[in-house]
Each structure stands twice: as C-alpha cells, then as structure tokens.
C-alpha positions as YAML, in Angstrom:
chain: A
units: angstrom
residues:
- id: 1
  name: MET
  ca: [0.02, -0.03, 0.03]
- id: 2
  name: ASN
  ca: [1.40, 3.39, -1.04]
- id: 3
  name: LYS
  ca: [1.70, 6.23, 1.35]
- id: 4
  name: TYR
  ca: [-1.40, 8.08, -0.20]
- id: 5
  name: LEU
  ca: [-3.45, 5.05, 0.12]
- id: 6
  name: ARG
  ca: [-2.37, 4.60, 3.78]
- id: 7
  name: TRP
  ca: [-3.39, 7.97, 4.75]
- id: 8
  name: SER
  ca: [-6.75, 7.64, 2.90]
- id: 9
  name: ALA
  ca: [-7.63, 4.52, 4.78]
- id: 10
  name: LEU
  ca: [-6.63, 6.14, 8.04]
- id: 11
  name: ALA
  ca: [-8.82, 9.09, 7.40]
- id: 12
  name: VAL
  ca: [-11.83, 6.85, 6.64]
- id: 13
  name: LEU
  ca: [-11.25, 4.97, 9.82]
- id: 14
  name: ILE
  ca: [-11.13, 8.04, 11.95]
- id: 15
  name: VAL
  ca: [-14.29, 9.40, 10.45]
- id: 16
  name: SER
  ca: [-16.20, 6.21, 10.75]
- id: 17
  name: THR
  ca: [-15.34, 5.99, 14.46]
- id: 18
  name: PHE
  ca: [-17.31, 8.98, 15.43]
- id: 19
  name: PRO
  ca: [-21.19, 9.18, 14.94]
- id: 20
  name: VAL
  ca: [-22.43, 11.53, 12.39]
- id: 21
  name: GLN
  ca: [-25.24, 13.49, 13.85]
- id: 22
  name: SER
  ca: [-28.32, 14.11, 11.51]
- id: 23
  name: ALA
  ca: [-30.14, 17.49, 11.18]
- id: 24
  name: ASP
  ca: [-33.02, 15.72, 13.10]
- id: 25
  name: ASP
  ca: [-30.93, 14.82, 15.98]
- id: 26
  name: ARG
  ca: [-29.38, 18.46, 16.10]
- id: 27
  name: ASN
  ca: [-32.90, 19.88, 16.22]
- id: 28
  name: ARG
  ca: [-33.98, 17.30, 18.86]
- id: 29
  name: ASN
  ca: [-30.97, 17.99, 21.17]
- id: 30
  name: LYS
  ca: [-31.36, 21.90, 21.01]
- id: 31
  name: GLY
  ca: [-31.36, 23.09, 24.58]
- id: 32
  name: GLN
  ca: [-30.68, 19.73, 26.14]
- id: 33
  name: SER
  ca: [-27.10, 20.24, 26.65]
- id: 34
  name: GLY
  ca: [-25.22, 20.83, 29.93]
- id: 35
  name: ASN
  ca: [-27.30, 21.48, 32.87]
- id: 36
  name: ASP
  ca: [-30.30, 23.11, 31.11]
- id: 37
  name: ASN
  ca: [-33.15, 22.31, 33.25]
- id: 38
  name: ASN
  ca: [-35.62, 23.14, 30.56]
- id: 39
  name: ALA
  ca: [-34.72, 19.94, 28.77]
- id: 40
  name: ARG
  ca: [-36.08, 17.73, 31.53]
- id: 41
  name: CYS
  ca: [-39.41, 16.45, 32.54]
- id: 42
  name: GLU
  ca: [-39.79, 13.42, 34.62]
- id: 43
  name: SER
  ca: [-35.93, 13.08, 34.93]
- id: 44
  name: ASP
  ca: [-34.70, 10.20, 37.03]
- id: 45
  name: ASP
  ca: [-31.96, 12.61, 38.69]
- id: 46
  name: SER
  ca: [-34.18, 15.53, 39.01]
- id: 47
  name: ARG
  ca: [-33.59, 16.04, 42.69]
- id: 48
  name: ARG
  ca: [-30.22, 17.42, 41.88]
- id: 49
  name: TYR
  ca: [-31.61, 20.40, 40.05]
- id: 50
  name: GLY
  ca: [-33.34, 21.89, 42.98]
- id: 51
  name: THR
  ca: [-36.17, 23.36, 40.85]
- id: 52
  name: LEU
  ca: [-39.39, 21.97, 39.44]
- id: 53
  name: SER
  ca: [-39.95, 20.92, 35.79]
- id: 54
  name: VAL
  ca: [-43.71, 21.39, 34.68]
- id: 55
  name: VAL
  ca: [-45.59, 19.93, 31.85]
- id: 56
  name: GLY
  ca: [-47.84, 22.41, 30.26]
- id: 57
  name: LEU
  ca: [-50.98, 21.92, 27.90]
- id: 58
  name: THR
  ca: [-51.28, 24.69, 25.32]
- id: 59
  name: GLU
  ca: [-54.47, 26.04, 23.67]
- id: 60
  name: ASP
  ca: [-53.46, 24.66, 20.34]
- id: 61
  name: MET
  ca: [-53.18, 21.23, 21.87]
- id: 62
  name: ARG
  ca: [-49.36, 20.67, 22.37]
- id: 63
  name: LEU
  ca: [-47.52, 19.36, 25.43]
- id: 64
  name: ILE
  ca: [-44.48, 21.53, 26.42]
- id: 65
  name: CYS
  ca: [-41.87, 21.08, 29.25]
- id: 66
  name: PHE
  ca: [-40.43, 24.04, 31.18]
- id: 67
  name: ASP
  ca: [-38.51, 24.77, 34.24]
- id: 68
  name: GLU
  ca: [-40.43, 26.65, 36.88]
- id: 69
  name: ASN
  ca: [-37.90, 29.64, 36.87]
- id: 70
  name: LYS
  ca: [-37.95, 29.80, 32.98]
- id: 71
  name: PRO
  ca: [-41.26, 29.35, 31.53]
- id: 72
  name: ASP
  ca: [-40.19, 31.39, 28.52]
- id: 73
  name: LYS
  ca: [-37.85, 28.75, 27.37]
- id: 74
  name: ALA
  ca: [-40.13, 25.89, 27.19]
- id: 75
  name: ARG
  ca: [-39.34, 22.55, 25.19]
- id: 76
  name: ASP
  ca: [-41.91, 21.27, 22.88]
- id: 77
  name: ILE
  ca: [-42.85, 17.62, 23.62]
- id: 78
  name: GLY
  ca: [-45.27, 17.50, 20.54]
- id: 79
  name: ALA
  ca: [-48.83, 17.91, 19.41]
- id: 80
  name: VAL
  ca: [-51.31, 15.67, 21.14]
- id: 81
  name: SER
  ca: [-52.20, 12.83, 18.93]
- id: 82
  name: GLY
  ca: [-54.69, 9.97, 19.33]
- id: 83
  name: LEU
  ca: [-57.82, 12.02, 20.31]
- id: 84
  name: MET
  ca: [-61.16, 11.43, 18.58]
- id: 85
  name: ALA
  ca: [-61.68, 13.82, 15.61]
- id: 86
  name: GLY
  ca: [-62.61, 17.28, 16.85]
- id: 87
  name: ASP
  ca: [-61.97, 16.40, 20.44]
- id: 88
  name: THR
  ca: [-59.67, 18.57, 22.72]
- id: 89
  name: LEU
  ca: [-58.07, 18.23, 26.10]
- id: 90
  name: VAL
  ca: [-59.52, 20.37, 28.87]
- id: 91
  name: GLY
  ca: [-56.94, 19.49, 31.64]
- id: 92
  name: ILE
  ca: [-53.96, 17.24, 32.65]
- id: 93
  name: ASP
  ca: [-52.70, 15.78, 35.93]
- id: 94
  name: TYR
  ca: [-50.28, 13.14, 37.27]
- id: 95
  name: ARG
  ca: [-51.81, 10.21, 39.12]
- id: 96
  name: VAL
  ca: [-49.60, 9.13, 42.13]
- id: 97
  name: GLN
  ca: [-50.87, 5.48, 42.03]
- id: 98
  name: ASP
  ca: [-48.90, 4.87, 38.71]
- id: 99
  name: GLY
  ca: [-46.86, 8.20, 38.30]
- id: 100
  name: LYS
  ca: [-48.27, 8.71, 34.73]
- id: 101
  name: LEU
  ca: [-49.89, 11.72, 33.13]
- id: 102
  name: TYR
  ca: [-53.46, 11.75, 32.19]
- id: 103
  name: GLY
  ca: [-55.69, 14.08, 30.21]
- id: 104
  name: VAL
  ca: [-59.36, 14.63, 30.15]
- id: 105
  name: SER
  ca: [-61.14, 15.65, 26.94]
- id: 106
  name: LYS
  ca: [-64.25, 17.80, 26.46]
- id: 107
  name: THR
  ca: [-66.26, 14.81, 25.41]
- id: 108
  name: GLY
  ca: [-65.35, 13.13, 28.85]
- id: 109
  name: GLY
  ca: [-62.62, 10.75, 27.52]
- id: 110
  name: VAL
  ca: [-59.68, 9.89, 29.84]
- id: 111
  name: TYR
  ca: [-56.48, 9.47, 28.10]
- id: 112
  name: LEU
  ca: [-53.00, 8.37, 29.16]
- id: 113
  name: LEU
  ca: [-50.35, 10.86, 27.80]
- id: 114
  name: ASP
  ca: [-46.98, 9.82, 26.60]
- id: 115
  name: THR
  ca: [-44.54, 12.59, 27.69]
- id: 116
  name: ARG
  ca: [-42.05, 11.54, 25.14]
- id: 117
  name: ASN
  ca: [-44.04, 12.33, 22.05]
- id: 118
  name: ALA
  ca: [-47.59, 13.54, 23.38]
- id: 119
  name: ALA
  ca: [-49.37, 10.51, 22.02]
- id: 120
  name: ALA
  ca: [-52.80, 10.02, 23.83]
- id: 121
  name: THR
  ca: [-54.20, 6.48, 24.62]
- id: 122
  name: LYS
  ca: [-57.84, 6.45, 25.80]
- id: 123
  name: VAL
  ca: [-58.27, 4.41, 29.01]
- id: 124
  name: SER
  ca: [-61.66, 5.44, 30.44]
- id: 125
  name: GLN
  ca: [-64.78, 7.48, 29.73]
- id: 126
  name: PHE
  ca: [-66.82, 9.73, 32.03]
- id: 127
  name: THR
  ca: [-70.40, 8.33, 32.28]
- id: 128
  name: VAL
  ca: [-71.71, 11.88, 33.07]
- id: 129
  name: ALA
  ca: [-71.41, 14.57, 30.30]
- id: 130
  name: LEU
  ca: [-69.14, 17.46, 31.06]
- id: 131
  name: ASP
  ca: [-70.92, 20.80, 31.61]
- id: 132
  name: GLY
  ca: [-68.99, 23.99, 31.15]
- id: 133
  name: THR
  ca: [-66.41, 25.83, 29.06]
- id: 134
  name: SER
  ca: [-63.36, 25.61, 31.28]
- id: 135
  name: PHE
  ca: [-62.38, 22.95, 33.71]
- id: 136
  name: GLY
  ca: [-60.16, 21.97, 36.69]
- id: 137
  name: VAL
  ca: [-58.80, 18.45, 36.69]
- id: 138
  name: ASP
  ca: [-56.91, 16.68, 39.51]
- id: 139
  name: PHE
  ca: [-56.37, 13.32, 41.01]
- id: 140
  name: ASN
  ca: [-57.53, 12.76, 44.64]
- id: 141
  name: PRO
  ca: [-54.25, 10.82, 45.93]
- id: 142
  name: ALA
  ca: [-56.03, 9.32, 48.87]
- id: 143
  name: ALA
  ca: [-59.20, 7.97, 47.07]
- id: 144
  name: ASP
  ca: [-57.52, 7.53, 43.65]
- id: 145
  name: ARG
  ca: [-60.44, 9.31, 42.08]
- id: 146
  name: LEU
  ca: [-60.30, 11.96, 39.32]
- id: 147
  name: ARG
  ca: [-61.85, 15.26, 40.36]
- id: 148
  name: ILE
  ca: [-63.31, 17.62, 37.62]
- id: 149
  name: VAL
  ca: [-64.89, 21.01, 38.22]
- id: 150
  name: SER
  ca: [-66.10, 23.65, 35.94]
- id: 151
  name: ASP
  ca: [-67.12, 27.18, 35.55]
- id: 152
  name: SER
  ca: [-70.80, 25.91, 35.42]
- id: 153
  name: GLY
  ca: [-70.38, 24.72, 39.13]
- id: 154
  name: GLN
  ca: [-70.21, 21.16, 38.05]
- id: 155
  name: ASN
  ca: [-68.40, 18.84, 40.47]
- id: 156
  name: LEU
  ca: [-67.65, 15.30, 39.47]
- id: 157
  name: ARG
  ca: [-65.44, 12.49, 40.52]
- id: 158
  name: HIS
  ca: [-64.54, 9.57, 38.21]
- id: 159
  name: ASN
  ca: [-63.02, 6.12, 38.74]
- id: 160
  name: VAL
  ca: [-60.52, 5.65, 36.08]
- id: 161
  name: ASN
  ca: [-59.90, 1.84, 36.63]
- id: 162
  name: ALA
  ca: [-61.66, -0.60, 34.29]
- id: 163
  name: GLY
  ca: [-65.49, -0.36, 34.36]
- id: 164
  name: GLY
  ca: [-65.22, 2.83, 36.58]
- id: 165
  name: VAL
  ca: [-68.14, 5.25, 36.68]
- id: 166
  name: THR
  ca: [-68.54, 9.04, 37.24]
- id: 167
  name: LEU
  ca: [-70.41, 10.24, 40.40]
- id: 168
  name: THR
  ca: [-71.99, 13.68, 40.35]
- id: 169
  name: ASP
  ca: [-71.41, 15.53, 43.60]
- id: 170
  name: ASP
  ca: [-73.07, 18.69, 45.03]
- id: 171
  name: PRO
  ca: [-72.69, 21.76, 42.78]
- id: 172
  name: LEU
  ca: [-69.95, 24.16, 43.83]
- id: 173
  name: ASP
  ca: [-71.19, 26.70, 46.24]
- id: 174
  name: TYR
  ca: [-70.17, 29.46, 48.48]
- id: 175
  name: PRO
  ca: [-72.14, 29.53, 51.83]
- id: 176
  name: PRO
  ca: [-74.24, 32.52, 52.33]
- id: 177
  name: ALA
  ca: [-71.87, 34.01, 54.88]
- id: 178
  name: THR
  ca: [-69.14, 34.37, 52.17]
- id: 179
  name: PRO
  ca: [-68.91, 36.33, 48.89]
- id: 180
  name: VAL
  ca: [-70.79, 34.90, 46.05]
- id: 181
  name: ASN
  ca: [-70.70, 35.38, 42.35]
- id: 182
  name: ALA
  ca: [-73.21, 37.85, 40.68]
- id: 183
  name: THR
  ca: [-74.96, 35.12, 38.97]
- id: 184
  name: GLY
  ca: [-76.19, 33.55, 42.22]
- id: 185
  name: PRO
  ca: [-75.10, 31.27, 45.01]
- id: 186
  name: ASN
  ca: [-73.54, 28.56, 42.82]
- id: 187
  name: ALA
  ca: [-69.90, 29.22, 42.05]
- id: 188
  name: SER
  ca: [-69.50, 29.70, 38.43]
- id: 189
  name: GLY
  ca: [-65.91, 30.68, 38.08]
- id: 190
  name: VAL
  ca: [-63.86, 27.77, 39.18]
- id: 191
  name: THR
  ca: [-61.59, 26.59, 36.52]
- id: 192
  name: GLY
  ca: [-58.57, 25.19, 38.50]
- id: 193
  name: SER
  ca: [-58.59, 22.37, 40.94]
- id: 194
  name: ALA
  ca: [-55.61, 20.83, 42.96]
- id: 195
  name: TYR
  ca: [-55.22, 18.37, 45.91]
- id: 196
  name: THR
  ca: [-52.31, 18.46, 48.42]
- id: 197
  name: ASN
  ca: [-50.11, 15.61, 49.69]
- id: 198
  name: ASN
  ca: [-49.46, 13.43, 46.60]
- id: 199
  name: ASP
  ca: [-48.15, 10.46, 48.51]
- id: 200
  name: LEU
  ca: [-49.35, 6.78, 49.17]
- id: 201
  name: ASP
  ca: [-49.33, 6.92, 52.95]
- id: 202
  name: ALA
  ca: [-52.74, 5.75, 54.14]
- id: 203
  name: THR
  ca: [-52.48, 7.81, 57.15]
- id: 204
  name: THR
  ca: [-51.92, 11.22, 55.10]
- id: 205
  name: ALA
  ca: [-54.93, 13.48, 54.58]
- id: 206
  name: THR
  ca: [-55.48, 15.50, 51.51]
- id: 207
  name: THR
  ca: [-57.05, 19.04, 50.89]
- id: 208
  name: LEU
  ca: [-58.69, 20.19, 47.78]
- id: 209
  name: TYR
  ca: [-58.05, 23.70, 46.51]
- id: 210
  name: ALA
  ca: [-59.96, 25.56, 43.98]
- id: 211
  name: LEU
  ca: [-59.08, 28.71, 41.74]
- id: 212
  name: ASP
  ca: [-61.84, 30.93, 41.05]
- id: 213
  name: THR
  ca: [-61.30, 33.08, 38.09]
- id: 214
  name: ASN
  ca: [-64.53, 35.16, 38.43]
- id: 215
  name: LEU
  ca: [-63.61, 36.25, 41.98]
- id: 216
  name: ASP
  ca: [-59.81, 36.00, 41.31]
- id: 217
  name: GLN
  ca: [-59.15, 33.91, 44.42]
- id: 218
  name: ILE
  ca: [-58.11, 30.75, 45.95]
- id: 219
  name: ALA
  ca: [-60.78, 28.74, 47.96]
- id: 220
  name: LEU
  ca: [-60.85, 25.56, 49.99]
- id: 221
  name: GLN
  ca: [-63.36, 22.96, 48.67]
- id: 222
  name: SER
  ca: [-64.36, 21.14, 51.77]
- id: 223
  name: PRO
  ca: [-65.82, 18.64, 51.84]
- id: 224
  name: PRO
  ca: [-65.05, 18.02, 48.23]
- id: 225
  name: ASN
  ca: [-68.16, 15.95, 47.48]
- id: 226
  name: ASP
  ca: [-70.46, 18.66, 48.99]
- id: 227
  name: GLY
  ca: [-68.89, 21.38, 46.83]
- id: 228
  name: THR
  ca: [-68.58, 23.83, 49.68]
- id: 229
  name: LEU
  ca: [-66.09, 26.55, 48.92]
- id: 230
  name: ALA
  ca: [-64.34, 28.90, 51.49]
- id: 231
  name: ALA
  ca: [-61.96, 31.62, 50.10]
- id: 232
  name: THR
  ca: [-58.35, 31.64, 51.45]
- id: 233
  name: GLY
  ca: [-57.53, 34.85, 49.76]
- id: 234
  name: LYS
  ca: [-57.23, 36.84, 46.48]
- id: 235
  name: LEU
  ca: [-54.78, 36.32, 43.83]
- id: 236
  name: GLY
  ca: [-54.02, 39.96, 43.45]
- id: 237
  name: ALA
  ca: [-54.63, 39.91, 39.65]
- id: 238
  name: ASP
  ca: [-57.37, 40.02, 37.38]
- id: 239
  name: VAL
  ca: [-57.33, 36.73, 35.45]
- id: 240
  name: THR
  ca: [-59.19, 34.98, 32.56]
- id: 241
  name: ALA
  ca: [-60.81, 31.67, 32.78]
- id: 242
  name: SER
  ca: [-57.98, 29.83, 30.99]
- id: 243
  name: VAL
  ca: [-55.91, 28.62, 33.83]
- id: 244
  name: GLY
  ca: [-53.69, 25.75, 34.73]
- id: 245
  name: PHE
  ca: [-53.32, 24.98, 38.67]
- id: 246
  name: ASP
  ca: [-51.25, 22.22, 40.39]
- id: 247
  name: ILE
  ca: [-49.82, 21.65, 43.75]
- id: 248
  name: TYR
  ca: [-46.42, 19.90, 44.13]
- id: 249
  name: SER
  ca: [-45.74, 17.62, 47.11]
- id: 250
  name: THR
  ca: [-42.30, 17.07, 48.42]
- id: 251
  name: VAL
  ca: [-42.08, 13.49, 49.69]
- id: 252
  name: ARG
  ca: [-39.77, 11.97, 52.21]
- id: 253
  name: ASP
  ca: [-39.91, 8.35, 53.32]
- id: 254
  name: GLY
  ca: [-43.29, 8.01, 51.62]
- id: 255
  name: VAL
  ca: [-44.79, 11.02, 53.50]
- id: 256
  name: THR
  ca: [-45.51, 14.58, 52.32]
- id: 257
  name: VAL
  ca: [-43.29, 17.27, 54.14]
- id: 258
  name: ASN
  ca: [-43.95, 20.22, 52.07]
- id: 259
  name: VAL
  ca: [-46.45, 21.48, 49.39]
- id: 260
  name: GLN
  ca: [-46.25, 24.37, 46.92]
- id: 261
  name: GLY
  ca: [-48.77, 25.72, 44.39]
- id: 262
  name: LEU
  ca: [-48.21, 26.71, 40.79]
- id: 263
  name: ALA
  ca: [-50.61, 28.20, 38.31]
- id: 264
  name: SER
  ca: [-50.44, 29.38, 34.63]
- id: 265
  name: LEU
  ca: [-52.33, 32.64, 34.65]
- id: 266
  name: HIS
  ca: [-53.48, 35.04, 31.95]
- id: 267
  name: ALA
  ca: [-53.86, 38.29, 33.54]
- id: 268
  name: ALA
  ca: [-56.13, 40.82, 31.88]
- id: 269
  name: ASP
  ca: [-53.37, 43.55, 31.91]
- id: 270
  name: SER
  ca: [-50.29, 41.52, 31.05]
- id: 271
  name: ALA
  ca: [-48.86, 38.55, 29.21]
- id: 272
  name: SER
  ca: [-49.61, 35.08, 30.36]
- id: 273
  name: GLY
  ca: [-47.06, 33.42, 32.85]
- id: 274
  name: LEU
  ca: [-46.38, 31.06, 35.60]
- id: 275
  name: TYR
  ca: [-47.12, 32.09, 39.18]
- id: 276
  name: SER
  ca: [-46.39, 30.64, 42.64]
- id: 277
  name: ILE
  ca: [-49.58, 30.45, 44.71]
- id: 278
  name: ASN
  ca: [-49.62, 30.87, 48.29]
- id: 279
  name: LEU
  ca: [-52.27, 28.55, 49.45]
- id: 280
  name: SER
  ca: [-52.90, 30.18, 52.81]
- id: 281
  name: THR
  ca: [-53.33, 33.67, 51.47]
- id: 282
  name: GLY
  ca: [-54.25, 33.22, 47.86]
- id: 283
  name: LYS
  ca: [-51.49, 35.50, 46.60]
- id: 284
  name: ALA
  ca: [-50.11, 35.03, 43.25]
- id: 285
  name: SER
  ca: [-46.54, 35.84, 42.62]
- id: 286
  name: ALA
  ca: [-45.04, 36.00, 39.07]
- id: 287
  name: ARG
  ca: [-42.41, 33.41, 38.16]
- id: 288
  name: GLY
  ca: [-41.94, 34.49, 34.52]
- id: 289
  name: SER
  ca: [-43.84, 34.95, 31.28]
- id: 290
  name: PHE
  ca: [-44.57, 32.26, 28.55]
- id: 291
  name: SER
  ca: [-43.41, 32.85, 25.06]
- id: 292
  name: SER
  ca: [-46.09, 34.44, 22.76]
- id: 293
  name: GLN
  ca: [-46.48, 30.98, 20.98]
- id: 294
  name: ASN
  ca: [-47.32, 29.05, 24.11]
- id: 295
  name: LYS
  ca: [-50.85, 30.01, 25.55]
- id: 296
  name: VAL
  ca: [-50.98, 27.50, 28.46]
- id: 297
  name: ILE
  ca: [-54.31, 26.31, 29.49]
- id: 298
  name: GLY
  ca: [-53.26, 23.40, 31.89]
- id: 299
  name: ILE
  ca: [-50.23, 22.45, 33.87]
- id: 300
  name: ALA
  ca: [-49.21, 19.23, 35.76]
- id: 301
  name: ILE
  ca: [-46.03, 18.91, 37.80]
- id: 302
  name: PRO
  ca: [-44.18, 15.55, 37.62]
- id: 303
  name: LEU
  ca: [-43.85, 13.59, 40.89]
- id: 304
  name: ASN
  ca: [-40.82, 12.89, 42.94]
- id: 305
  name: GLN
  ca: [-38.57, 15.79, 41.84]
- id: 306
  name: LEU
  ca: [-37.36, 17.48, 45.05]
...
C-alpha cells in the first residue's frame, strides 16, 4: 500500500469511528446540553436540580416542558395525537398511583399521555357529560379518583380503573356568609382544582383547593363531595378563565413534608405566565412569562422531583 492510500484509509477509519449527527438529531437536542433544566421532564435525577420541571398543555393542543424559573424557554414535547376527531383536552394531571400523566377531553374521554411524544391513549370514559367551558382536573391521591370541576359549578369524581363510573357530587357553592358570584349562590368561576399531599401513605390526609377566576381568588373545597367553598385569599390579579393549577408535594420516606402551588394565569393587563400560589393567602407571585407561541391552559407537575 502506498503512502497516499495509507493516509486515505486512516482518514476513513477516523471518520467512521465518530457518529455523524443528523439534522433531526441536532434539532431534537437543542437546549438539552449541559445543565439546562428546561430539557427535563420526569428526569430520574431531577432532585439534583433543586427546581421543578412542569408539563404544560397549550391552547393549540401541544404538550410542552419547562423549568419553573424559565417558563419562557419551554421545550416542545409534541402535538397531542390520538384523540377522537374534533376533540380537545381540557386538563391534565399526574396520578400518584402509577406516576403517569393523564388528560381529560371535552367529550369526557380520559387519556394516558406519553410525555416523550404527546401521544394519547384512551383508558376510560366519563359516564356523565361535562358541563361548562373551562375545567379544573386533578387526582385525589387518597381515594384514587379523578376530580373535575367547571365554570358551570359542576363537581364530578371519576374512577379511572376498568369499568369505573362517574359520580355527580353537589354543585360548587359559596355559603351565604361568604362572597358569592353575581350570577347566584352557585360558584360559576372555578376553573382550576388541585389536591395536596400526593403520596401513598394511608395516614396522610389531602386537601382540595380551587382557583376561582370570576372572583380572582383561591378557595378550599371542603368537603369536596359537598362542593362547599371557602375563600383563603385573593390572587392579586384580574385573570381570565384559561388557567392551569397544580400543587407539588415534596415527599420524604413516603410522606409529604411540604407543598407548593403553581398556576399558569392569563392576567387581563399583562402577558400570560407562571405564578407561585400561596395556598394560605391566595396571593399569586409571578415567576416568569410564557413565550407568545405558548398559551398554556393546563399544567401538571411531575412527581418525585425534590
């Protein structure tokens, strides 16, 4: 072999030793290098980051992933696929019993959502029709039932297990001693719902909070099945009905030791963004704005992060 051929063979060997990255691979990996927290959702080593990653549902039916401190730098998971023609999701939440993400559609379908590609697989169907235009969706971690409330005052709980049915609970209502909506005693502005204490300890109680966009406040829903609401405090912002609301539970040795609320809010006088929610006072504190292409209508916080 002459000198030229030896060098040519060596060059081919060197090039073939290293993988060649396609354009698709490069696009897929954008924003995922180094310690970019926005690249993670449901990361196995998420505790080392010290901040929460959040899954968002957008108005145009996409799933996105973002860091709680950088909602403007969301990563696109994908367009939701697998729904019935013309159907859309109205809310999403994680179920502590299996750690998976679920979505509820406007026709009452319950879907398992793949957080790798946003593919939806139908697993259950509400046996009561949904009533309203905006909804709050959250799993009760103690009873393993899916709670859904709406701006019509509807208050349902559904068993997502095989053959499960939907129960109609009492409509949402503020007692006479507390402020009510102008439309009457039934609460017609609750479009966000979230339970505390997402753990599997049988001795742990759970509390249901509601986000009322008519009165711009946080309320306790207690007892949940009775639909009775008691305000804890005002958000401090005038918001629209399109909100996402979730409560993260920090769990140690199987027991919740801390909770924190997050909400995606569309304030009437500013851009939409992510807010921390003080559950005791109701106050919403801005964490950051979403990009103009991401109008978030629902959020769900992956479990076991901190």
